[in-house]
C-alpha positions as CSV (number, residue, x, y, z in Angstrom):
1,M,0.1,0.0,0.1
2,T,2.1,2.8,1.2
3,R,5.3,1.6,-1.4
4,D,2.8,2.6,-3.7
5,W,1.9,6.1,-2.0
6,I,5.8,6.7,-1.7
7,R,6.2,6.3,-5.7
8,H,3.4,8.5,-6.5
9,I,4.4,11.2,-3.7
10,D,7.8,11.5,-5.6
11,R,6.3,12.0,-8.8
12,L,3.6,14.5,-7.5
13,I,6.6,16.9,-6.0
14,Q,8.3,17.3,-9.2
15,Q,4.8,17.6,-11.3
16,R,3.0,20.1,-8.9
17,P,5.4,22.2,-6.8
18,V,2.7,24.0,-5.3
19,S,2.1,20.5,-3.3
20,R,5.6,20.2,-2.2
21,S,5.6,21.2,1.3
22,A,2.4,19.1,2.3
23,L,3.7,15.8,0.5
24,E,7.5,15.7,1.8
25,A,5.6,16.0,5.4
26,F,3.7,13.0,4.4
27,R,6.4,11.0,2.8
28,G,8.1,10.8,6.2
29,I,4.9,9.4,7.6
30,A,4.1,7.0,4.6
31,L,7.7,5.5,4.9
32,L,6.7,4.8,8.8
33,M,3.7,3.5,7.7
34,E,5.2,1.0,5.4
35,E,6.9,-1.0,8.9
36,A,3.3,-1.5,10.0
37,R,2.0,-4.9,10.8
38,P,-1.0,-4.8,12.5
39,E,-2.8,-7.8,13.9
40,A,-5.8,-9.5,12.0
41,M,-9.2,-8.8,14.2
42,P,-11.8,-11.6,14.1
43,V,-14.1,-10.5,11.3
44,H,-17.6,-12.8,10.6
45,V,-21.1,-11.1,9.7
46,E,-23.9,-14.2,9.3
47,Q,-25.3,-13.8,5.8
48,E,-28.5,-13.2,7.2
49,V,-27.6,-10.2,8.9
50,R,-25.7,-8.7,6.5
51,D,-28.6,-8.9,4.4
52,V,-30.7,-7.1,6.6
53,Q,-28.4,-4.3,7.1
54,Q,-28.1,-3.8,3.2
55,K,-31.9,-3.8,3.0
56,E,-32.1,-1.0,5.8
57,G,-28.9,1.1,4.5
58,F,-26.4,-0.1,7.7
59,P,-23.2,-0.3,6.5
60,L,-21.1,-3.7,7.7
61,F,-19.8,-2.2,10.8
62,S,-20.2,1.1,12.9
63,R,-17.3,3.6,13.3
64,E,-17.0,2.9,17.0
65,D,-17.5,-0.9,16.6
66,L,-14.7,-1.4,13.7
67,P,-12.3,-4.5,14.9
68,L,-9.2,-2.7,14.8
69,D,-5.5,-3.3,16.1
70,L,-5.4,-0.1,18.2
71,K,-2.1,-1.4,19.9
72,T,-0.3,-1.2,16.4
73,A,-2.0,2.1,15.5
74,G,-0.9,3.3,18.7
75,D,2.7,2.7,18.2
76,L,2.4,4.1,14.9
77,L,1.3,7.2,16.3
78,K,4.0,7.6,18.7
79,K,6.6,7.2,16.0
80,F,4.6,9.7,13.6
81,L,5.4,12.2,16.9
82,A,8.3,11.3,17.4
83,H,9.5,11.6,13.6
84,L,7.6,15.3,13.3
85,S,9.0,16.5,16.7
86,R,12.7,16.5,15.3
87,S,11.2,19.1,12.4
88,D,11.6,22.7,12.0
89,R,7.9,22.6,12.1
90,D,6.2,25.5,13.8
91,D,4.1,23.1,16.1
92,A,7.2,20.4,16.9
93,R,7.1,21.8,20.5
94,G,3.3,20.6,20.6
95,L,4.2,17.6,18.6
96,E,7.0,16.7,21.5
97,K,4.6,17.1,24.1
98,A,1.9,14.7,22.4
99,L,4.4,12.4,22.4
100,K,5.6,12.6,26.1
101,K,1.7,12.1,27.4
102,A,1.6,9.5,24.7
103,E,4.7,7.7,26.3
104,S,3.9,8.2,29.7
105,A,-0.3,8.0,29.9
106,G,-0.8,4.2,28.3
107,D,-4.3,4.8,27.6
108,W,-3.6,8.3,25.6
109,T,-3.5,7.0,22.3
110,E,-6.4,4.3,22.3
111,G,-8.2,7.4,23.7
112,L,-7.8,9.7,20.8
113,F,-8.4,6.7,18.6
114,V,-11.7,5.9,20.3
115,S,-12.6,9.8,20.1
116,I,-12.1,10.0,16.4
117,L,-14.1,7.0,16.0
118,K,-16.7,8.1,18.0
119,Q,-16.4,11.3,16.0
120,D,-16.2,13.2,19.5
121,D,-14.5,16.7,18.4
122,Q,-14.9,18.1,21.5
123,T,-12.5,15.5,23.3
124,V,-9.6,15.6,20.7
125,A,-9.6,19.6,21.0
126,E,-9.3,19.1,24.4
127,M,-6.5,16.4,23.9
128,G,-5.1,19.3,21.1
129,R,-5.2,22.0,23.8
130,D,-3.8,20.0,26.7
131,V,-0.4,19.2,24.4
132,N,-0.9,22.7,22.5
133,L,-1.2,21.1,19.3
134,D,-4.0,21.8,16.5
135,P,-6.7,19.4,17.2
136,G,-6.8,19.3,12.9
137,V,-3.1,18.2,13.3
138,L,-3.7,15.6,16.0
139,T,-7.0,14.0,14.3
140,F,-4.9,13.7,10.8
141,L,-2.3,12.1,12.5
142,G,-4.8,9.5,14.4
143,K,-6.3,8.8,11.4
144,T,-3.3,7.8,9.7
145,A,-2.2,6.0,12.6
146,L,-5.0,3.5,12.1
147,R,-5.3,3.2,8.1
148,P,-2.7,0.3,8.0
149,S,-5.4,-1.7,10.6
150,M,-7.7,-0.2,7.9
151,E,-6.6,-1.8,5.4
152,R,-6.1,-4.9,7.2
153,L,-9.9,-5.2,8.2
154,R,-11.0,-3.9,4.2
155,E,-9.4,-6.9,3.1
156,D,-10.6,-9.6,5.8
157,A,-14.1,-8.2,5.4
158,A,-14.3,-8.2,1.7
159,P,-16.1,-11.9,1.5
160,Y,-18.8,-9.8,3.6
161,L,-19.2,-6.5,1.6
162,D,-21.3,-6.8,-1.7
163,K,-21.3,-3.1,-2.7
164,T,-23.9,-3.9,-5.8
165,G,-26.8,-1.7,-5.1
166,W,-25.1,0.6,-2.6
167,D,-26.2,4.0,-3.5
168,K,-25.6,5.4,-0.3
169,G,-23.2,8.9,0.5
170,Y,-21.8,7.2,3.5
171,C,-19.3,4.0,3.3
172,P,-20.9,0.6,3.0
173,L,-17.9,-0.9,5.3
174,C,-17.7,1.8,8.2
175,G,-20.5,4.3,7.5
176,S,-18.4,7.4,7.0
177,Q,-18.7,10.5,4.9
178,P,-16.6,10.6,1.8
179,D,-13.5,13.1,1.5
180,M,-12.5,12.9,-1.9
181,A,-14.5,11.7,-5.7
182,C,-12.8,10.4,-8.9
183,L,-14.2,9.7,-12.4
184,K,-13.1,6.6,-13.6
185,K,-12.2,6.4,-17.3
186,T,-15.4,5.4,-18.0
187,G,-16.9,8.3,-16.8
188,K,-18.5,6.8,-13.7
189,R,-18.0,8.2,-10.1
190,Y,-16.7,6.5,-7.2
191,L,-16.8,8.1,-3.4
192,H,-13.7,7.7,-1.1
193,C,-14.4,6.7,2.4
194,E,-12.4,9.6,4.7
195,L,-11.6,7.1,7.3
196,C,-11.0,3.4,5.8
197,G,-10.2,4.0,2.3
198,E,-13.1,2.2,1.1
199,K,-14.4,3.2,-2.2
200,W,-18.0,2.7,-3.8
201,P,-20.2,3.8,-6.8
202,Y,-22.4,7.2,-6.7
203,P,-24.4,9.1,-9.0
204,R,-22.4,11.9,-10.8
205,I,-25.5,14.6,-10.3
206,Q,-26.6,13.8,-7.0
207,C,-24.8,15.4,-3.6
208,P,-23.6,12.7,-1.5
209,F,-24.1,15.0,1.3
210,C,-27.7,15.4,1.7
211,N,-28.6,13.8,-1.9
212,T,-29.8,16.5,-3.7
213,V,-30.5,16.0,-7.4
214,E,-31.5,19.6,-8.6
215,Q,-28.8,20.8,-11.0
216,E,-29.6,24.3,-10.4
217,K,-28.0,23.4,-7.0
218,L,-25.2,21.6,-7.9
219,G,-21.8,22.9,-9.8
220,Y,-18.0,22.5,-9.8
221,F,-15.1,24.8,-10.3
222,E,-11.7,23.8,-11.6
223,A,-8.0,25.6,-10.2
224,E,-6.5,27.5,-13.2
225,E,-4.4,25.2,-14.8
226,E,-5.0,22.3,-13.3
227,E,-7.1,20.4,-15.9
228,G,-8.7,17.1,-14.1
229,L,-8.8,18.4,-10.8
230,R,-12.3,19.7,-9.5
231,V,-14.3,20.8,-6.7
232,Y,-17.8,19.6,-6.8
233,F,-20.2,21.6,-4.5
234,C,-23.7,21.9,-3.5
235,R,-25.3,25.3,-2.9
236,E,-28.4,23.3,-0.7
237,C,-25.8,22.0,2.2
238,H,-23.2,24.1,1.2
239,R,-20.3,21.3,1.4
240,Y,-18.1,20.4,-1.6
241,I,-15.7,17.5,-2.4
242,K,-12.6,17.3,-4.4
243,T,-13.1,15.3,-7.2
244,V,-9.7,13.5,-9.5
245,D,-11.0,12.8,-13.1
246,M,-9.1,10.2,-14.1
247,R,-9.7,10.6,-17.8
248,A,-7.3,13.6,-17.7
249,F,-4.4,12.2,-16.5
250,E,-2.0,8.8,-18.0
251,E,-1.3,8.1,-14.2
252,T,-3.6,8.8,-11.2
253,A,-2.3,8.7,-7.4
254,P,-4.0,6.9,-5.0
255,L,-6.9,10.0,-3.7
256,E,-5.1,9.7,0.2
257,V,-2.0,11.5,-1.8
258,E,-4.2,13.5,-4.2
259,G,-6.4,14.4,-1.0
260,L,-2.6,16.0,0.1
261,A,-1.8,17.3,-3.4
262,T,-4.7,19.3,-3.5
263,L,-5.0,21.4,-0.1
264,H,-5.1,24.7,-2.0
265,L,-8.2,23.3,-3.4
266,D,-9.9,23.1,0.2
267,V,-8.6,26.7,0.3
268,L,-10.3,27.9,-2.5
269,A,-13.6,26.0,-1.7
270,Q,-13.9,27.5,1.8
271,E,-13.0,30.8,0.7
272,N,-16.2,30.5,-1.7
273,G,-18.3,29.7,1.1
274,F,-18.2,25.8,1.1
275,R,-17.5,23.5,3.9
């Protein structure tokens, strides 16, 4: 997984200089992720239960019940914090404080993961203030530390996951919202889960956040000289989703990497009143 990410990071650093800073910072984290070996957690869902879940529109798991290896994720998070605290980042002191907290308080990392999975932003914010670290940075590092275990879960849960007919704006595996989308060579749109990285097909002319299909409320814009990278927005709920049109590129990166390489599009979307 991450070896492929690193290859694309190196390619995009050369092709999109505007993204160099974010991608170079993430490259060191990706190298550490490659070393993680999460344990397989028990995954079993009775077919009768899964049939009912799909019929009622429930994901395979709820976020707070995901069978994840939190110990391996915690060890990886400590490595992230140690690596970044040695850099010349403005928040290096906060990262160092977070590392000391993670090393001294045995349940600190697990508490962070549980709060992220429960989407308890208030607790994450309090944890961030306690170590003088931006909660957004803490959330990003926590989710990234969970990713190897998420990938293992996706592999183990694949036999139980049937995306046929799944037309929801949330992930069929964990129920999370999408953070990115892509248009395949066929023109079909796929959404990408912000938490586990699962992808699933979704109608192009429909907002995944509020389900509106009114075309006059839906639109998109592109940054200058960046064909194939778009921001689709909805005037009904004022949400947006960055989208990679794969038809415009000979080669595309995993959407986790594209998300970091297009942070400037987040800025443009937010400046235009979308969130």
